[in-house]
N, C-alpha and C positions, 0 to 999 in steps of 0.2 A: 468419573463424572460424565454425564450425558448432557449435550448441548443441542437444543433445537435451533436450527438456522434456516433462513429462507428470505425470500423477497417477492414483491409484486411490483412490476414496473410497467406503466402504461404510456405508450407513445400514440400520437395521432399523426397520420401521414396523408397528404393530399393525393398521393399516387403510390403504386407499388415501389418500395424502396429497399435496396440491399442494406443489410444490417450485420455488423460484426460485433460479437460480445465476448467479454472475458468475465464470466459470471459463475463458473464452476469452481469448486474447491480445488486447490492445486494438487497435482498428482502425488506430491510428497505426503499429503494427508488422506489420500483416497482410501488407504487401508483402514482408516478410522471411521469411515462412513458406515453407520449401522442401517440407515435408510439412505439410498443414493440420492444425490442432488440433481436428479434429472430435470432439465429445463422443459417446462410445458408452455406451449404457445396457444393463444386464443385470439382470433380464429385459428384452428389447427393449421400449422404450417410446417413443411419439411425443414429439419435442422440438421446440418452436417457439422462435424467437429474435426479439428486437427490440433496438433501440438506445435506451438511456434518455437522460434529459435531460443527463447528464454525458458522453455519448458512449461508454458502455460497452456491450459485447454481453451481453445477458441471455438466459438460457435458461429456458423454462417447461415443466413436465411434471407429470403426475400419477403419482407413484411408487406402485407396487403394494405390497400388504402383504407383509411378510417382508423378507429381505435384498434390498437394492437397490444396485447398483454403478454409479458413474459413472467413466469412464476415458478418457484420451486419451494419445497418444504422438506427438509432433510434432518437427520439425526446423526450427531458426531460423538464418538467416544474421545474423551480428553483426559490427560493425566491428572488435571486439577492442580498441577504445579505451576508456579510463576515462571516468567521468562528466565532463562539460564543466567547465572551470575558467575563471572570468571575474572576476578580482578587481576589475576596474574597473566592473563592472555597477552601475549607480546605482539608488537607490530612486526610484520614480515617485511624485510627489505625488498624493494621493488625488483631487484635482480633475482630474487628467490621466489617471487610469486608464481603460482601456476598460470599457464597461458590464459585460461578462461576467466581469471580474475582481473586481468589487465584492462579489459573493457570498462570496468567500473572505477578506473582512475581517470577516465577521460570526461571532458565536458559533454553535455547533452542538451536537449531542447530546453528544459527548465532549470538546468544546473550549470550556470556559466562560471566554470572554474577560472577562466581568464579574467573575469571581472572581480573575483573574490580572493584570488591568490595572495595578493599583498596583505589584505586584511587578515586572512587566515594565519599567515606566518607571523604577523605582528601580535596577534591574539594568543596563538597556541604554540609558537615556535619554541618556547622555553618549557613547555609542559612535557614531561617524559612521555615517550611514545607508548603505544599500546592502549589497554583498556582505560587508563586514567586520562589519556588525551581525548579519547572518544567521549568519555563522560563529561569532560570539561566542555566539549563542543555541545553536547546535549544540554548541559546546564545553561550555557550561554544562549542558545536558541530558545529554550524554554522561558528564560527570563526576558529576552528581548522582544519576542513576538507575542502579541495579545491575541487570544483565540476569540473568534466570533463568526457565526455563519454569515452575518451581513458583510463580512470582509472577503467572501469567496469571489474569485474571478478566474475564469478558465485559462486566461492567458498569463496569469501572474507567475513570474520566475522567482528563483531563489534570491537573486539580487534585489528585485523589487520588494519581496517580502522583508528582506533585511532593512531596506531603506524606509518602507512604510510602517514597519514594526507591528504588523497585524496580518492575520490570515486564518486559514482553516488547517486541518491536520496535514493535508498534502503540502502546504507551504512550509510547515515545520519540518516535514520530512525532506523536502527539496533543499532547504537551507542547510540542514545538518549533513545531508549527503554531499552537497557541494563543498562544505568546509572540510569534511573528512577527505574527500578526493584531493583537495588542495594540499593536505598534509600527507599525501601518499598512502592513504588508507583506503583500500577498495570499499566502496559503499554502493548499495543498490536499494532502490525503492521497492516497497511492498505494500500490498493492500489486501483487505479481507474483512472478516467479521471480528468484532471485539465488543462483547457485551459487558454489562455492568455487573460482573461477577467478582465478588470479594471487595467491592468498592461501593460507596454510596450511589444510589441510582441517580442518573442524570435525567432531569425533567424534560430535556429536549427530546424530540422524536429520534428513535434509533436510526443509525446511518451506517454505511460501510466506513471503515477506518483506514488510515494510512500510517505506516511507520517505516523504519529502514533497517537494513542489515549490514554489518561490516565484517570484513575478513581479517581475523586475528588468530595467531597461533595455529594456523592450518585448518580453520573451519569458520563458518558464518555464525554470527551472533545477532540477536535482535535488540534494537534500541528504539525508544519512543520519545521523541523530543517534545511532543505535545503534552503527554501525561507525566513524563520524567519519573516513572516508577514501573517496577516489574508488575506485569499484569497476568491474570489467569484467563485461560480460554481463548487465546489468540489463534484464529484459524485463517491461514493464508489462502488467498485465491490466486494472486498474481504477483510476479516479480519482474523487474526490468530496470532500465537505466533511469527512468523517471515516469511520471504519470502518463506520458504519451504512449508508452509501451503497454500499459495495462489499463487503458480506458475501459470503463464498464461496458459502454456501447459506443460504437462508431456508426453513424448513419450516413449513407452516401446519397444524400438528397435532402430536401427540406422536410422538417417535421417538428413537432412540439412534444416535450415531455409533460404528460398530463398528470401523472401521479407516481409516487415513489414510496414504497414501504419496505422496511427491513426489520427482521426480528432475529435476536440472538439471546436465548434464554436457557438457563440451567433447568434441567428436567429432573424431578425427584426420582430416585431409584425405584 
């Protein structure tokens, strides 16, 4: 399967403003790029890149005053298979986890494990560990939180999403990540492209999506609390403790997001 991916993001700045972006496909999918996802800037602006501590490609630039556009249009080869399903994947005891997984047991900016621990153990303490426990958490979050773009708030935490019972995909992911961590299951936030492939087309404008990954049985698996179903054509861009680690853009000065377009479409062979 081939999937065309891309975006066009326009900011307006009153003065030259440093900008940091996580907008490239994650290096783990780089080998699948048939047409590279090179970021183009208009007006033309030098862009430098580096790989952060989480393995994400980050782009640095000094955006000029006025309208500033970032755009890419790429082609990705994909297996066409849905997310992996491994119902026998076992939970790994904390003392046996690899060192680099321990970070994903700790609380973070949007994932307040201290505020959710008692609730998590009362809800899932009797559920057998492993895949079944993660799925129980996904089912709970999917049923408890109502999705709606009007519920988006950049400061909303997992606890607040739980109490308000509404949010967008990042809120579903944050809450599920938090509950998994409370149950000693390493969980990390992920964001990227997810088109309407193999499912009815969503009438809402295309957007980037958020999901999460858990460490079970010696590897990471993908789960999606918003959709609660295995999906086709998921293309990761960034991973981290929560959304603060993989913000699409961080601007170091005042500015306005003027327009935002994303496309993720299967391309006929």
